[in-house]
C-alpha positions as CSV (number, residue, x, y, z in Angstrom):
1,X,-29.7,-58.0,-70.8
2,X,-31.0,-54.6,-69.8
3,X,-29.5,-51.2,-68.9
4,X,-30.4,-51.5,-65.2
5,X,-27.7,-52.6,-62.8
6,X,-29.1,-55.1,-60.3
7,X,-28.7,-54.1,-56.6
8,X,-26.1,-56.8,-55.9
9,X,-23.7,-55.4,-58.5
10,X,-24.1,-51.7,-57.7
11,X,-21.7,-51.3,-54.8
12,X,-18.8,-53.6,-55.5
13,X,-18.3,-53.5,-59.3
14,X,-17.7,-49.9,-60.3
15,X,-15.4,-49.1,-63.1
16,X,-11.8,-49.5,-61.9
17,X,-12.6,-52.4,-59.6
18,X,-11.2,-55.8,-60.2
19,X,-12.5,-59.3,-60.6
20,X,-9.5,-61.7,-60.5
21,X,-7.0,-60.4,-63.0
22,X,-9.6,-58.3,-64.9
23,X,-10.0,-54.6,-64.3
24,X,-13.6,-53.4,-65.0
25,X,-13.9,-50.5,-67.4
26,X,-17.6,-50.1,-68.2
27,X,-20.9,-52.0,-67.8
28,X,-22.2,-53.0,-71.2
29,X,-25.2,-55.1,-70.2
30,X,-27.0,-56.5,-67.3
31,X,-29.8,-58.8,-66.1
32,X,-31.3,-59.9,-62.9
33,X,-28.6,-62.6,-62.3
34,X,-25.6,-61.4,-64.3
35,X,-23.8,-58.2,-65.4
36,X,-21.4,-57.9,-68.4
37,X,-18.5,-55.5,-68.3
38,X,-15.9,-54.4,-70.8
39,X,-12.8,-55.3,-68.9
40,X,-9.1,-55.2,-69.3
41,X,-7.2,-58.5,-69.0
42,X,-4.1,-57.3,-67.2
43,X,-2.2,-60.5,-67.8
44,X,-2.5,-60.6,-71.6
45,X,-3.2,-56.8,-72.1
46,X,-6.4,-57.2,-74.0
47,X,-10.0,-56.2,-73.8
48,X,-12.6,-58.8,-73.0
49,X,-16.3,-59.1,-72.2
50,X,-16.5,-60.2,-68.6
51,X,-19.8,-61.7,-67.3
52,X,-20.1,-61.6,-63.6
53,X,-22.8,-63.8,-62.1
54,X,-24.8,-62.9,-59.0
55,X,-23.3,-64.1,-55.7
56,X,-26.4,-66.3,-55.0
57,X,-25.4,-68.5,-58.0
58,X,-22.0,-69.1,-56.5
59,X,-23.6,-70.3,-53.3
60,X,-25.4,-73.0,-55.3
61,X,-22.8,-75.8,-55.2
62,X,-24.4,-77.8,-58.0
63,X,-24.6,-74.8,-60.3
64,X,-21.1,-73.7,-59.5
65,X,-19.7,-77.1,-60.4
66,X,-21.7,-77.4,-63.6
67,X,-20.7,-73.8,-64.5
68,X,-17.0,-74.6,-64.2
69,X,-17.3,-77.9,-66.0
70,X,-19.4,-76.8,-68.9
71,X,-17.7,-73.5,-69.4
72,X,-14.4,-75.3,-69.8
73,X,-15.9,-77.8,-72.1
74,X,-17.4,-75.1,-74.2
75,X,-14.0,-73.4,-74.4
76,X,-12.6,-76.6,-76.0
77,X,-15.3,-76.7,-78.7
78,X,-14.2,-75.2,-81.9
79,X,-16.9,-73.6,-84.1
80,X,-16.7,-70.2,-85.8
81,X,-20.1,-69.3,-84.4
82,X,-19.4,-70.2,-80.7
83,X,-18.1,-67.2,-78.8
84,X,-14.4,-67.9,-77.8
85,X,-14.2,-68.4,-74.0
86,X,-10.9,-67.3,-72.5
87,X,-11.4,-68.2,-68.9
88,X,-14.2,-69.3,-66.5
89,X,-13.7,-69.4,-62.7
90,X,-14.4,-67.9,-59.3
91,X,-12.9,-64.9,-57.6
92,X,-13.8,-63.2,-54.4
93,X,-17.0,-65.3,-54.0
94,X,-18.4,-64.6,-57.5
95,X,-18.4,-66.7,-60.7
96,X,-17.2,-65.0,-63.9
97,X,-16.6,-65.9,-67.5
98,X,-14.2,-64.0,-69.8
99,X,-15.1,-64.0,-73.5
100,X,-14.2,-62.3,-76.7
101,X,-15.5,-58.7,-76.7
102,X,-18.2,-58.3,-79.4
103,X,-19.3,-54.8,-80.1
104,X,-22.3,-55.2,-82.3
105,X,-24.9,-56.0,-79.6
106,X,-27.4,-58.9,-79.5
107,X,-29.8,-60.2,-82.1
108,X,-32.6,-59.4,-79.6
109,X,-31.5,-55.8,-79.6
110,X,-31.4,-55.9,-83.4
111,X,-35.0,-57.2,-83.7
112,X,-36.1,-54.7,-81.0
113,X,-34.6,-51.8,-82.9
114,X,-35.6,-52.8,-86.5
115,X,-38.4,-55.2,-86.1
116,X,-38.7,-58.5,-88.0
117,X,-35.6,-59.4,-90.1
118,X,-35.4,-60.0,-93.8
119,X,-35.9,-63.6,-94.7
120,X,-32.3,-64.1,-95.9
121,X,-30.8,-62.5,-92.8
122,X,-33.0,-64.5,-90.4
123,X,-32.2,-67.7,-92.3
124,X,-28.4,-66.9,-92.1
125,X,-28.6,-66.3,-88.4
126,X,-30.6,-69.5,-87.7
127,X,-28.2,-71.5,-89.9
128,X,-25.1,-70.1,-88.0
129,X,-26.7,-70.9,-84.7
130,X,-27.6,-74.4,-85.9
131,X,-24.0,-75.0,-86.8
132,X,-22.8,-73.9,-83.4
133,X,-25.4,-76.0,-81.6
134,X,-24.8,-79.2,-83.6
135,X,-21.1,-78.8,-82.9
136,X,-21.7,-78.4,-79.2
137,X,-24.2,-81.3,-79.1
138,X,-21.6,-83.5,-80.8
139,X,-19.2,-82.7,-77.9
140,X,-21.9,-83.6,-75.4
141,X,-23.0,-80.1,-74.4
142,X,-26.5,-78.8,-74.1
143,X,-26.9,-75.1,-74.0
144,X,-30.3,-74.9,-72.2
145,X,-30.8,-71.2,-72.8
146,X,-30.8,-70.5,-76.6
147,X,-32.4,-67.2,-77.3
148,X,-31.8,-64.0,-79.4
149,X,-30.3,-62.3,-76.3
150,X,-27.5,-64.9,-76.3
151,X,-26.7,-64.4,-80.0
152,X,-24.1,-61.7,-80.4
153,X,-23.7,-59.8,-83.6
154,X,-20.2,-58.7,-84.6
155,X,-20.6,-55.8,-87.0
156,X,-17.7,-54.1,-88.7
157,X,-17.9,-51.5,-91.5
158,X,-17.3,-52.9,-94.9
159,X,-17.3,-56.6,-93.7
160,X,-20.0,-59.3,-93.6
161,X,-21.7,-59.6,-90.2
162,X,-20.7,-62.5,-88.0
163,X,-22.9,-64.0,-85.2
164,X,-21.8,-65.9,-82.1
165,X,-23.7,-68.1,-79.7
166,X,-22.7,-67.2,-76.1
167,X,-23.4,-68.3,-72.5
168,X,-22.5,-72.0,-72.5
169,X,-22.1,-73.1,-68.9
170,X,-24.1,-70.3,-67.4
171,X,-27.5,-71.3,-68.7
172,X,-30.1,-71.8,-65.9
173,X,-31.1,-74.9,-64.1
174,X,-33.9,-76.7,-66.0
175,X,-37.2,-75.2,-65.0
176,X,-39.3,-77.3,-62.6
177,X,-36.4,-78.9,-60.8
178,X,-34.9,-77.9,-57.5
179,X,-32.9,-74.9,-58.2
180,X,-35.3,-73.6,-60.9
181,X,-36.3,-71.0,-58.2
182,X,-34.0,-69.1,-55.9
183,X,-34.7,-69.1,-52.1
184,X,-36.7,-66.0,-52.6
185,X,-38.8,-67.5,-55.4
186,X,-37.1,-65.7,-58.3
187,X,-37.6,-67.5,-61.6
188,X,-34.3,-68.3,-63.3
189,X,-35.4,-69.7,-66.6
190,X,-36.2,-67.9,-69.9
191,X,-39.7,-69.1,-70.4
192,X,-40.3,-67.7,-73.9
193,X,-38.0,-70.3,-75.4
194,X,-38.2,-73.2,-73.0
195,X,-39.0,-76.7,-74.3
196,X,-41.7,-78.7,-72.6
197,X,-39.2,-81.3,-71.3
198,X,-37.1,-78.5,-69.8
199,X,-40.1,-77.0,-68.0
200,X,-41.1,-80.4,-66.6
201,X,-37.5,-81.1,-65.4
202,X,-37.1,-84.3,-67.5
203,X,-34.0,-85.2,-69.5
204,X,-32.8,-82.6,-71.9
205,X,-30.6,-83.0,-75.0
206,X,-29.9,-81.3,-78.3
207,X,-33.5,-81.3,-79.3
208,X,-34.2,-79.1,-76.3
209,X,-31.9,-76.5,-77.8
210,X,-33.5,-77.1,-81.2
211,X,-36.9,-76.2,-79.8
212,X,-35.5,-72.9,-78.4
213,X,-33.8,-72.2,-81.7
214,X,-37.2,-72.6,-83.3
215,X,-38.8,-70.1,-80.9
216,X,-35.9,-67.8,-81.6
217,X,-36.5,-68.1,-85.4
218,X,-40.1,-67.2,-84.8
219,X,-39.1,-64.0,-83.0
220,X,-36.6,-63.1,-85.8
221,X,-39.3,-63.4,-88.4
222,X,-42.2,-61.9,-86.5
223,X,-40.6,-59.5,-84.0
224,X,-41.9,-61.4,-80.9
225,X,-41.7,-64.8,-79.3
226,X,-44.3,-67.4,-80.2
227,X,-46.4,-67.3,-77.0
228,X,-47.4,-63.9,-75.8
229,X,-49.2,-64.1,-72.5
230,X,-49.7,-61.7,-69.6
231,X,-47.9,-63.9,-67.0
232,X,-44.9,-66.2,-67.1
233,X,-46.9,-69.1,-65.8
234,X,-49.3,-68.7,-68.7
235,X,-46.4,-68.9,-71.1
236,X,-45.2,-72.0,-69.4
237,X,-48.7,-73.5,-69.8
238,X,-48.7,-72.6,-73.5
239,X,-45.4,-74.4,-74.1
240,X,-46.8,-77.5,-72.5
241,X,-50.3,-77.5,-73.9
242,X,-51.0,-75.0,-76.8
243,X,-50.1,-75.9,-80.4
244,X,-47.4,-73.8,-82.0
245,X,-49.0,-70.5,-83.3
246,X,-49.1,-69.7,-87.0
247,X,-46.1,-67.6,-88.0
248,X,-47.8,-66.9,-91.3
249,X,-50.8,-65.4,-89.5
250,X,-48.5,-63.4,-87.2
251,X,-46.2,-61.9,-89.8
252,X,-47.5,-60.7,-93.2
253,X,-46.0,-62.3,-96.2
254,X,-44.6,-65.4,-94.5
255,X,-45.1,-68.4,-96.8
256,X,-47.6,-70.9,-95.2
257,X,-45.0,-73.7,-95.7
258,X,-43.1,-72.1,-92.8
259,X,-45.9,-73.1,-90.4
260,X,-45.2,-76.7,-91.2
261,X,-41.5,-76.3,-90.3
262,X,-42.3,-74.4,-87.1
263,X,-44.9,-77.1,-86.1
264,X,-42.2,-79.7,-86.3
265,X,-39.4,-77.9,-84.6
266,X,-41.8,-76.8,-81.8
267,X,-43.3,-80.3,-81.4
268,X,-44.2,-81.1,-77.7
269,X,-42.3,-84.4,-77.9
270,X,-38.6,-84.3,-78.7
271,X,-39.0,-87.4,-80.9
272,X,-41.2,-85.5,-83.3
273,X,-38.6,-82.7,-84.0
274,X,-35.9,-82.6,-86.5
275,X,-32.8,-84.9,-86.3
276,X,-30.5,-82.0,-86.0
277,X,-30.6,-78.2,-85.7
278,X,-29.1,-77.9,-89.2
279,X,-31.9,-80.0,-90.6
280,X,-34.3,-77.5,-89.1
281,X,-32.3,-74.6,-90.5
282,X,-32.3,-76.1,-94.0
283,X,-36.0,-76.7,-93.9
284,X,-36.7,-73.2,-92.7
285,X,-34.5,-71.7,-95.5
286,X,-36.3,-73.8,-98.1
287,X,-39.7,-72.8,-96.8
288,X,-38.8,-69.2,-96.9
289,X,-37.5,-69.5,-100.5
290,X,-34.0,-68.4,-99.5
291,X,-31.2,-69.8,-101.6
292,X,-28.6,-71.9,-99.9
293,X,-25.0,-70.7,-99.5
294,X,-23.8,-73.1,-102.1
295,X,-26.4,-71.9,-104.6
296,X,-25.9,-68.2,-103.9
297,X,-22.4,-67.6,-102.5
298,X,-22.3,-63.9,-103.4
299,X,-26.0,-62.9,-102.9
300,X,-27.8,-61.5,-100.0
301,X,-26.3,-64.0,-97.6
302,X,-22.6,-63.8,-96.6
303,X,-20.3,-65.5,-99.0
304,X,-18.6,-68.7,-98.0
305,X,-15.6,-70.5,-99.2
306,X,-16.1,-72.7,-102.2
307,X,-14.0,-75.4,-103.8
308,X,-11.6,-74.0,-106.5
309,X,-12.4,-74.9,-110.0
310,X,-8.7,-75.5,-110.8
311,X,-5.9,-77.1,-108.9
312,X,-3.7,-75.2,-106.5
313,X,0.0,-75.1,-106.2
314,X,1.1,-78.0,-103.9
315,X,2.5,-77.0,-100.6
316,X,5.6,-78.5,-99.0
317,X,6.4,-80.8,-101.8
318,X,2.9,-82.2,-102.3
319,X,1.6,-83.8,-105.4
320,X,1.0,-81.5,-108.4
321,X,-2.6,-80.8,-109.5
322,X,-4.3,-83.5,-111.5
323,X,-3.9,-83.6,-115.2
324,X,-6.7,-81.7,-117.0
325,X,-7.0,-79.1,-114.2
326,X,-4.8,-76.3,-115.7
327,X,-1.7,-78.5,-115.2
328,X,1.4,-76.5,-114.6
329,X,5.0,-77.6,-114.1
330,X,5.7,-76.6,-110.5
331,X,9.5,-77.2,-110.7
332,X,11.6,-74.2,-109.8
333,X,12.0,-71.9,-112.8
334,X,15.7,-71.4,-113.4
335,X,17.0,-68.8,-115.9
336,X,16.6,-71.1,-118.9
337,X,13.1,-72.2,-118.0
338,X,12.1,-68.6,-117.3
339,X,13.4,-67.5,-120.7
340,X,11.6,-70.3,-122.4
341,X,8.4,-69.3,-120.7
342,X,8.9,-65.7,-122.0
343,X,9.1,-67.1,-125.6
344,X,12.8,-66.2,-125.9
345,X,15.7,-68.5,-126.3
346,X,17.8,-68.8,-123.2
347,X,20.5,-66.0,-123.0
348,X,18.5,-63.4,-124.9
349,X,16.9,-60.3,-123.3
350,X,13.6,-60.9,-121.7
351,X,10.5,-58.9,-122.5
352,X,8.7,-56.7,-120.0
353,X,7.1,-58.4,-117.0
354,X,3.8,-59.9,-118.2
355,X,0.5,-58.8,-116.7
356,X,-1.4,-61.0,-114.3
357,X,-3.3,-63.8,-116.1
358,X,-7.0,-63.2,-116.8
359,X,-9.2,-64.8,-114.2
360,X,-12.2,-64.3,-116.5
361,X,-10.5,-66.3,-119.2
362,X,-9.5,-69.0,-116.7
363,X,-12.9,-69.6,-115.0
364,X,-16.2,-69.5,-116.8
365,X,-18.6,-66.9,-115.7
366,X,-16.2,-64.6,-113.9
367,X,-17.1,-60.9,-114.7
368,X,-14.4,-59.1,-116.7
369,X,-14.3,-56.4,-114.0
370,X,-12.7,-58.9,-111.7
371,X,-9.6,-58.8,-114.0
372,X,-9.1,-55.1,-113.3
373,X,-9.2,-55.8,-109.5
374,X,-6.8,-58.7,-109.9
375,X,-4.4,-56.6,-112.0
376,X,-4.2,-54.1,-109.2
377,X,-3.8,-56.5,-106.3
378,X,-1.2,-58.5,-108.2
379,X,0.7,-55.4,-109.4
380,X,4.5,-56.0,-109.5
381,X,5.2,-52.8,-107.6
382,X,3.8,-52.6,-104.0
383,X,3.1,-49.0,-104.6
384,X,0.5,-49.9,-107.3
385,X,-1.5,-52.2,-105.1
386,X,-4.4,-51.4,-102.8
387,X,-3.9,-49.4,-99.6
388,X,-5.2,-52.3,-97.5
389,X,-6.3,-55.9,-97.8
390,X,-9.9,-54.8,-96.8
391,X,-9.9,-52.3,-99.7
392,X,-9.0,-55.1,-102.1
393,X,-11.7,-57.4,-100.5
């Protein structure tokens, strides 16, 4: 996406105009064949990102049918790293897709502004995209246009970043097939990340997306795509014939083991690549020397949920926690039981309300400072707690 509005979008899509039930507010990105607007969904009174495709694409019957089918299928796939799709359809002769509005920009912009990413951040992004792609592949979807420009970064102050994969259903026709060029000869593919089988117009599957994810990882770590040539056709030829370039030679400090990983993920034959995108992401992380989420849940990578070390209170009458895991009697505490828990015989006055239990004493390795935080968030008086849940977090 660029900041230049294509000629077809200039006259009819000014702020205030409508596409279906969406009122356009501002253009937030554009390319040769699509423009993204911040738009107001007048039915549900919410802001969305509305991508409007060029009218020429709506005239392609095969593309229009696949767009509708795959956009709806993608909307049904649940993965935290796939952009939520609210609606995909056609209005006034143009195709559109309404998605969650993400305000942090794209990973391509991030790399363009700051250069190569830190190993841990790049590995996190690749792993998140691998999760999204493997989920989509399990549902029978192939993205066909994986690239940093389709990775959206949700940045919020004081919170871990979140990254989404977008543009399922509006990826381009495989290169080299009828439809790969418009009637005017305009190239629709993204050649920097296109797998050889996609260029040749043969069958594509999840390994095609894996190749593109590998090319994207190369760009995240070096600041540029793997094949830099003066013309698009030369890039196409490189994907078909040239061996994967050395990332270690392109970016200072990259461990040589990364080149072995990149050679496999960018193998010319799909059969020579990894079995899944996540397998590639794990191999890249290991080659970079980045800890896994499980080994480093509170380090440079975003923290993830981990299994509790003690049992939890059963919900809706479930079984109590197993013996030996901080077993507690979960029966309702009547007056006599509460008094007994306070160390007083029933009927006598109860002592002051006890402080929250020590988490540091309950779970080995927890810093003592955590107890101070827990004492405040679990204060008996609401006035003594944090001003917001985010302040506690």
